[in-house]
KELODREN-655872 format. One line per 2 residues: number of its first residue (from 1); for each residue x, y, z of C-alpha. Coordinates in steps of 0.1 Angstrom, whole numbers. Layout:
<atoms>
NUM> X Y Z  ... $
</atoms>
This chain:
<atoms>
1> 0 0 0  30 24 -1 $
3> 19 35 -35  -13 48 -19 $
5> 3 61 13  38 73 5 $
7> 57 94 31  84 105 6 $
9> 81 112 -31  106 121 -58 $
11> 93 140 -89  117 131 -116 $
13> 113 157 -143  101 185 -121 $
15> 102 216 -142  112 251 -135 $
17> 86 264 -159  50 270 -148 $
19> 25 252 -169  47 223 -177 $
21> 34 189 -164  65 183 -142 $
23> 61 217 -126  24 214 -119 $
25> 27 179 -103  54 191 -80 $
27> 34 222 -71  3 200 -64 $
29> 23 179 -40  37 208 -20 $
31> 6 230 -19  -24 208 -14 $
33> -18 193 21  6 164 16 $
35> 27 163 48  54 139 35 $
37> 87 149 19  88 158 -18 $
39> 121 159 -37  122 177 -71 $
41> 147 161 -96  159 178 -127 $
43> 194 175 -143  197 213 -145 $
45> 195 215 -107  187 250 -93 $
47> 156 259 -73  119 251 -81 $
49> 93 269 -61  119 278 -35 $
51> 131 243 -30  165 228 -38 $
53> 164 206 -69  185 174 -72 $
55> 202 167 -104  198 129 -100 $
57> 177 105 -79  210 91 -66 $
59> 218 125 -50  189 120 -26 $
61> 202 103 6  168 95 21 $
63> 146 66 13  120 72 -14 $
65> 86 55 -12  73 67 -46 $
67> 89 80 -78  68 100 -102 $
69> 85 102 -136  77 131 -160 $
71> 104 130 -186  106 122 -224 $
73> 98 86 -231  132 77 -244 $
75> 148 87 -210  124 66 -189 $
77> 142 32 -191  175 47 -178 $
79> 157 65 -150  139 32 -140 $
81> 173 15 -138  185 43 -114 $
83> 153 39 -93  159 2 -92 $
85> 195 7 -80  181 30 -52 $
87> 155 3 -42  125 25 -52 $
89> 98 -1 -57  67 22 -64 $
91> 68 41 -96  43 62 -116 $
93> 53 70 -152  33 100 -163 $
95> 52 103 -196  35 94 -229 $
97> 51 82 -261  50 44 -256 $
99> 27 17 -269  -3 41 -272 $
101> 14 59 -302  15 26 -322 $
103> 51 30 -335  79 5 -334 $
105> 99 28 -312  70 33 -288 $
107> 63 -4 -286  100 -12 -280 $
109> 102 14 -252  72 0 -235 $
111> 86 -35 -236  119 -22 -222 $
113> 100 -5 -193  82 -37 -185 $
115> 114 -57 -185  132 -33 -162 $
117> 102 -30 -138  99 -68 -135 $
119> 136 -72 -130  136 -48 -100 $
121> 102 -60 -86  86 -26 -91 $
123> 49 -18 -88  47 5 -119 $
125> 16 25 -128  14 38 -164 $
127> 30 49 -186  8 76 -202 $
129> -13 83 -172  -26 111 -150 $
131> -12 99 -117  -26 92 -83 $
133> -47 112 -58  -54 104 -21 $
135> -76 132 -6  -73 120 30 $
137> -36 127 31  -35 156 7 $
139> -18 136 -20  -21 150 -55 $
141> 6 133 -75  -11 142 -107 $
143> -16 170 -131  -53 174 -121 $
145> -59 209 -108  -71 201 -73 $
147> -80 173 -49  -117 161 -51 $
149> -138 157 -19  -127 131 5 $
151> -149 100 7  -151 62 3 $
153> -150 57 -35  -118 43 -51 $
155> -118 53 -88  -95 34 -112 $
157> -95 49 -147  -77 40 -178 $
159> -84 75 -191  -69 104 -173 $
161> -94 128 -190  -123 108 -177 $
163> -109 109 -142  -104 147 -144 $
165> -139 152 -156  -154 131 -128 $
167> -134 149 -102  -145 183 -114 $
169> -181 172 -111  -177 153 -78 $
171> -186 181 -54  -217 190 -74 $
173> -232 155 -74  -220 145 -40 $
175> -192 120 -47  -162 116 -23 $
177> -131 96 -30  -106 76 -10 $
179> -83 72 -41  -82 81 -77 $
181> -56 62 -98  -51 66 -136 $
183> -36 34 -149  -28 44 -185 $
185> -12 17 -206  -12 -9 -178 $
187> 23 -20 -187  30 -36 -153 $
189> 1 -31 -130  -33 -37 -146 $
191> -69 -33 -133  -69 -67 -115 $
193> -36 -58 -97  -50 -25 -85 $
195> -82 -41 -74  -62 -65 -52 $
197> -43 -36 -37  -76 -18 -28 $
199> -93 -49 -13  -79 -43 22 $
201> -79 -5 20  -99 7 51 $
203> -108 40 34  -124 23 4 $
205> -161 12 6  -169 9 -32 $
207> -146 6 -63  -154 22 -96 $
209> -136 12 -128  -135 30 -162 $
211> -118 7 -186  -112 8 -224 $
213> -95 -26 -225  -92 -56 -202 $
215> -58 -73 -202  -67 -107 -188 $
217> -104 -113 -184  -101 -145 -165 $
219> -76 -131 -140  -99 -101 -136 $
221> -129 -124 -129  -111 -143 -102 $
223> -99 -111 -84  -132 -92 -88 $
225> -153 -121 -76  -133 -124 -44 $
227> -134 -86 -38  -170 -79 -47 $
229> -181 -102 -19  -167 -75 5 $
231> -169 -43 -15  -192 -34 -44 $
233> -175 -29 -78  -190 -8 -106 $
235> -176 -12 -141  -180 12 -170 $
237> -164 -4 -201  -159 17 -231 $
239> -152 6 -267  -175 -24 -267 $
241> -185 -20 -303  -150 -25 -317 $
243> -136 -52 -293  -126 -86 -307 $
245> -129 -102 -341  -163 -116 -351 $
247> -162 -149 -370  -188 -145 -398 $
249> -188 -183 -404  -200 -190 -368 $
251> -233 -178 -353  -216 -177 -319 $
253> -187 -157 -331  -210 -133 -349 $
255> -231 -127 -318  -202 -125 -293 $
257> -178 -96 -288  -168 -74 -259 $
259> -204 -67 -248  -211 -104 -243 $
261> -178 -109 -225  -183 -79 -202 $
263> -218 -90 -194  -206 -125 -185 $
265> -178 -110 -165  -201 -88 -144 $
267> -226 -115 -138  -200 -141 -128 $
269> -180 -117 -106  -210 -101 -89 $
271> -201 -67 -103  -224 -38 -111 $
273> -223 -28 -148  -229 8 -159 $
275> -237 14 -195  -232 52 -194 $
277> -212 77 -174  -243 91 -158 $
279> -253 56 -146  -218 50 -134 $
281> -219 81 -111  -254 73 -100 $
283> -244 38 -88  -212 50 -71 $
285> -232 77 -53  -258 52 -39 $
287> -233 24 -31  -209 48 -13 $
289> -237 63 9  -264 37 15 $
291> -266 4 34  -276 -28 14 $
293> -311 -34 3  -320 -67 20 $
295> -350 -76 -3  -366 -63 -35 $
297> -395 -49 -14  -395 -11 -15 $
299> -419 18 -12  -423 50 -32 $
301> -433 82 -15  -444 111 -38 $
303> -463 143 -38  -473 139 -75 $
305> -490 110 -93  -470 112 -125 $
307> -435 108 -111  -449 80 -88 $
309> -461 61 -119  -428 65 -137 $
311> -410 53 -106  -433 23 -103 $
313> -426 14 -140  -389 17 -133 $
315> -392 -5 -102  -408 -33 -122 $
317> -381 -31 -149  -354 -32 -122 $
319> -369 -63 -105  -382 -44 -74 $
321> -415 -51 -57  -440 -26 -43 $
323> -459 -44 -15  -488 -29 3 $
325> -480 -16 37  -492 -35 68 $
327> -526 -27 82  -512 -9 112 $
329> -491 14 90  -520 21 67 $
331> -541 31 97  -512 53 109 $
333> -511 70 75  -548 76 75 $
335> -545 95 107  -516 116 94 $
337> -526 122 57  -556 140 41 $
339> -584 119 27  -572 126 -9 $
341> -539 109 -1  -531 74 -15 $
343> -518 50 12  -511 21 -11 $
345> -477 18 -27  -467 43 -42 $
347> -477 65 -12  -490 98 -26 $
349> -489 125 1  -506 149 -24 $
351> -494 181 -40  -498 204 -11 $
353> -477 181 12  -456 197 39 $
355> -426 182 58  -449 165 83 $
357> -466 144 57  -432 132 42 $
359> -420 125 77  -451 104 85 $
361> -448 84 53  -411 77 60 $
363> -419 66 96  -446 42 84 $
365> -422 27 59  -394 24 85 $
367> -418 5 109  -433 -18 82 $
369> -418 -53 81  -427 -56 44 $
371> -405 -26 33  -367 -27 31 $
373> -360 5 11  -376 38 1 $
375> -375 62 -29  -388 97 -21 $
377> -400 119 -50  -408 155 -49 $
379> -419 181 -74  -416 218 -64 $
381> -452 231 -65  -459 266 -53 $
383> -468 255 -18  -440 230 -14 $
385> -415 238 14  -386 219 -4 $
387> -359 228 22  -380 218 52 $
389> -389 185 35  -352 178 28 $
391> -344 185 65  -372 163 76 $
393> -360 134 55  -325 138 69 $
395> -337 140 105  -360 110 101 $
397> -333 88 86  -310 93 116 $
399> -335 71 134  -334 44 107 $
401> -298 43 95  -301 7 82 $
403> -329 15 58  -316 26 23 $
405> -333 57 10  -328 75 -23 $
407> -345 107 -35  -354 125 -66 $
409> -362 162 -62  -373 170 -97 $
411> -365 204 -112  -337 228 -108 $
413> -342 264 -96  -367 256 -68 $
415> -349 224 -56  -312 233 -57 $
417> -310 243 -21  -330 213 -9 $
419> -306 190 -29  -277 206 -11 $
421> -292 197 22  -297 161 11 $
423> -261 158 -1  -247 173 31 $
425> -267 146 50  -252 118 27 $
427> -286 111 11  -283 103 -26 $
429> -305 125 -48  -311 122 -85 $
431> -327 143 -113  -353 118 -124 $
433> -374 90 -107  -360 64 -130 $
435> -324 71 -120  -333 71 -83 $
437> -350 37 -87  -321 21 -106 $
439> -297 33 -79  -319 19 -52 $
441> -320 -15 -71  -282 -15 -72 $
443> -281 -18 -34  -293 -54 -36 $
445> -263 -76 -33  -257 -94 -66 $
447> -251 -132 -65  -215 -142 -74 $
449> -214 -170 -99  -185 -190 -114 $
451> -159 -179 -88  -126 -195 -97 $
453> -140 -209 -130  -140 -244 -115 $
455> -160 -271 -132  -180 -294 -111 $
457> -177 -323 -135  -152 -351 -132 $
459> -119 -348 -151  -116 -366 -185 $
461> -85 -370 -206  -80 -347 -235 $
463> -85 -362 -270  -53 -368 -289 $
465> -69 -380 -321  -80 -346 -335 $
467> -62 -335 -366  -50 -298 -366 $
469> -71 -283 -393  -94 -254 -396 $
471> -128 -271 -397  -135 -305 -382 $
473> -151 -331 -403  -184 -348 -394 $
475> -164 -379 -383  -141 -359 -360 $
477> -171 -340 -346  -187 -374 -338 $
479> -156 -386 -321  -152 -355 -301 $
481> -188 -352 -291  -190 -389 -280 $
483> -162 -382 -255  -183 -355 -239 $
485> -217 -373 -241  -231 -348 -264 $
487> -263 -363 -279  -259 -367 -317 $
489> -284 -387 -338  -274 -419 -355 $
491> -254 -410 -386  -228 -421 -411 $
493> -210 -407 -441  -218 -420 -476 $
495> -197 -416 -508  -223 -429 -532 $
497> -260 -431 -534  -259 -468 -529 $
499> -239 -463 -496  -265 -437 -486 $
501> -293 -461 -492  -276 -489 -472 $
503> -269 -465 -443  -305 -453 -443 $
505> -318 -489 -442  -295 -496 -412 $
507> -305 -464 -393  -342 -467 -401 $
509> -364 -443 -419  -370 -414 -421 $
511> -335 -399 -426  -320 -366 -434 $
513> -291 -360 -459  -265 -333 -454 $
515> -235 -322 -475  -201 -328 -458 $
517> -175 -302 -469  -150 -281 -449 $
519> -157 -252 -472  -195 -253 -466 $
521> -206 -243 -431  -242 -231 -439 $
523> -256 -261 -458  -291 -248 -464 $
525> -277 -218 -484  -263 -241 -511 $
527> -291 -267 -512  -270 -291 -492 $
529> -298 -306 -470  -328 -329 -477 $
531> -350 -339 -448  -377 -364 -439 $
533> -367 -390 -465  -388 -421 -461 $
535> -378 -445 -489  -347 -457 -507 $
537> -358 -439 -539  -361 -406 -520 $
539> -326 -411 -505  -311 -418 -540 $
541> -329 -388 -555  -319 -365 -526 $
543> -282 -377 -528  -280 -368 -565 $
545> -299 -336 -560  -275 -324 -532 $
547> -245 -331 -553  -259 -312 -583 $
549> -270 -282 -562  -236 -280 -544 $
551> -217 -283 -576  -236 -253 -590 $
553> -233 -232 -559  -198 -241 -548 $
555> -180 -257 -578  -146 -256 -561 $
557> -156 -269 -527  -140 -301 -514 $
559> -168 -326 -509  -160 -355 -485 $
561> -194 -372 -490  -229 -368 -478 $
563> -240 -375 -442  -270 -397 -437 $
565> -285 -389 -404  -315 -402 -384 $
567> -344 -378 -389  -354 -365 -354 $
569> -390 -353 -349  -392 -316 -341 $
571> -386 -299 -308  -378 -265 -295 $
573> -348 -252 -314  -320 -239 -293 $
575> -283 -231 -299  -253 -238 -277 $
577> -222 -221 -289  -186 -214 -280 $
579> -162 -187 -291  -126 -180 -280 $
581> -122 -144 -271  -88 -127 -269 $
583> -94 -112 -235  -120 -135 -219 $
585> -110 -169 -233  -137 -194 -241 $
587> -172 -178 -239  -202 -201 -237 $
589> -235 -191 -253  -270 -205 -252 $
591> -301 -191 -269  -329 -196 -294 $
593> -316 -216 -323  -323 -225 -359 $
595> -334 -196 -381  -341 -175 -350 $
597> -305 -173 -338  -295 -140 -353 $
599> -330 -128 -359  -340 -125 -322 $
601> -305 -126 -306  -320 -141 -275 $
603> -288 -152 -259  -269 -155 -226 $
605> -231 -157 -223  -207 -169 -196 $
607> -170 -175 -193  -163 -213 -194 $
609> -161 -235 -174  -194 -229 -156 $
611> -211 -245 -127  -246 -261 -128 $
613> -263 -231 -111  -248 -209 -138 $
615> -263 -231 -166  -298 -228 -151 $
617> -293 -190 -146  -283 -187 -183 $
619> -315 -204 -194  -336 -183 -171 $
621> -322 -151 -187  -336 -161 -221 $
623> -370 -150 -234  -372 -186 -246 $
625> -372 -198 -210  -410 -197 -210 $
627> -409 -219 -241  -389 -245 -221 $
629> -413 -243 -192  -442 -252 -215 $
631> -467 -228 -231  -503 -232 -241 $
633> -507 -267 -229  -473 -280 -241 $
635> -452 -302 -219  -422 -288 -201 $
637> -390 -295 -220  -362 -316 -206 $
639> -344 -286 -190  -321 -308 -169 $
641> -308 -325 -201  -302 -291 -217 $
643> -283 -280 -186  -261 -311 -186 $
645> -253 -304 -223  -243 -269 -214 $
647> -220 -283 -187  -205 -308 -212 $
649> -197 -280 -237  -183 -259 -209 $
651> -158 -286 -200  -150 -292 -237 $
653> -142 -255 -240  -119 -256 -210 $
655> -101 -287 -221  -97 -278 -258 $
657> -85 -242 -261  -76 -248 -297 $
659> -113 -245 -306  -120 -211 -320 $
661> -157 -213 -326  -184 -239 -322 $
663> -221 -240 -329  -245 -267 -319 $
665> -274 -255 -339  -302 -264 -338 $
667> -304 -283 -306  -338 -300 -307 $
669> -352 -300 -271  -384 -318 -263 $
671> -400 -332 -231  -381 -365 -232 $
673> -349 -359 -251  -323 -335 -265 $
675> -305 -340 -298  -277 -320 -316 $
677> -292 -318 -351  -262 -300 -366 $
679> -228 -289 -354  -198 -269 -366 $
681> -164 -268 -350  -137 -244 -361 $
683> -101 -247 -348  -77 -219 -342 $
</atoms>
């Protein structure tokens, strides 16, 4: 933790010239309350801001806890060697001009920096970063203008600009920080390393991350899952539209990408995910101020019907419940509120409400065993004493510190002073009912799934018989799937129409014929499938028809034969897929299959391997879950068999990292069986 609590700092590259980054960082350190020693280092020597300047780090006789380097990129490796010789193990490299410039020289410099830091065992932040701020000790080792308010939020940002913007707004929206750390290029310390360092920080209650890339998704998952059990983590991931390469040949590859991986990461690690900067700050505000919400049961208190309805709609979308108050609390409210008031849920205290009515509504909610959280809404009508109501809310909540309460005082001019009162009382306040409700919902502790990425299935030896080629043949798929108990129909490959007929007789009619070619992944598109064939004549005609159609559509395609497969009666069509992501490793997908796969995009993703509870959770996320349960008199599908198939594919993914993409599509799921009707497997 010395990097967060240094007692001595050297600014290497401190400048004599005001306005230079090295000058401003040194000035921040000596003027904003830091009580430790700060040593300016500049080869020109002299005096900076009335302090003696050292020409080299070696000239400083005292121990240095933290070195902040602000020199041209090409000088950084040599300076790091000097720091290593002096046993300085905590370093922040502010300088730019490394991997982020995408030149050979920049890449080489960054690689050299990493090598030197690793050699000396340095905890190195950056390069190309803003620096570090620790308001509680007056530490501003950055080129941000001033320290933000002190509080319990640790903010890790890959963007220095995003950090500066959030700090500048912090006082206005009520955010307070334990630490702000800009991590830049993440050459040595990445987001997972910093998370681990903050896990035991007593000043940090909640951790917010703004990331543009994730170095190692699986490492991040392990670390975040362990920490989020103790401290909430909010992630805002930028750049999701451009992340990763989509494999057009695979449904799973086409549907996956950064968004799928991030969503899986957040679910499995129990993190909160923000989609916008506004949502990010909203969640940090609530999580840093309020106690946990113990159940989904909340109440809405409002002085206007419209905002109450909007909040109720938002509550339903966020998975919150609005139970009626107990009879005793209803009677209490009848005695305190006018006849026109609504004492259901939402509780409408009516437009002319004074502070006493809001106070009574809060008291009833606090005493009600059915209510575990409250959202208070207010619109500033001409008779509304907004400041008195804000004070009443703050006073009442002192008596119920374990009940989370969020507010939305809607408007601007007539509610600004009231919002200030709420902020000073550490009560989150938001501009709209919807934002307030989403923030309240975030206070429910998210379940953590997949911690450690351990499979619950027994170990099985890896297959050694697979040939290293781009696309697996039908025979290789059959060999692979049989080792993992993946349910394929009876099938065999035919080279001639006579062989096809003999195989059909052995399997039993009806059958289906499919072209088998490593160059043809979507068989229907080239006329490569004939289904529900019931006689030898139909098989022969279908065989010849497929060959003719494929020859016309793909004249240069390698054809290994035609697969004769048992025709399976219809069932619900689902897809189970797998794609290997650069940051997250194998991503497992399940969703509606067949022709609906990319039309509806009803999918759920997880990092493999998963546990059984994760498989059930994935299915329950789907709109198609109701289909599996049975609709309009249909029987319930064999959900347990589908779960076990997901588990088998999960293990296959973990044991065969050479698989790039895989589709089991469609999976035919009925009440008594599950069959993989078609499959594609693409190797790295």
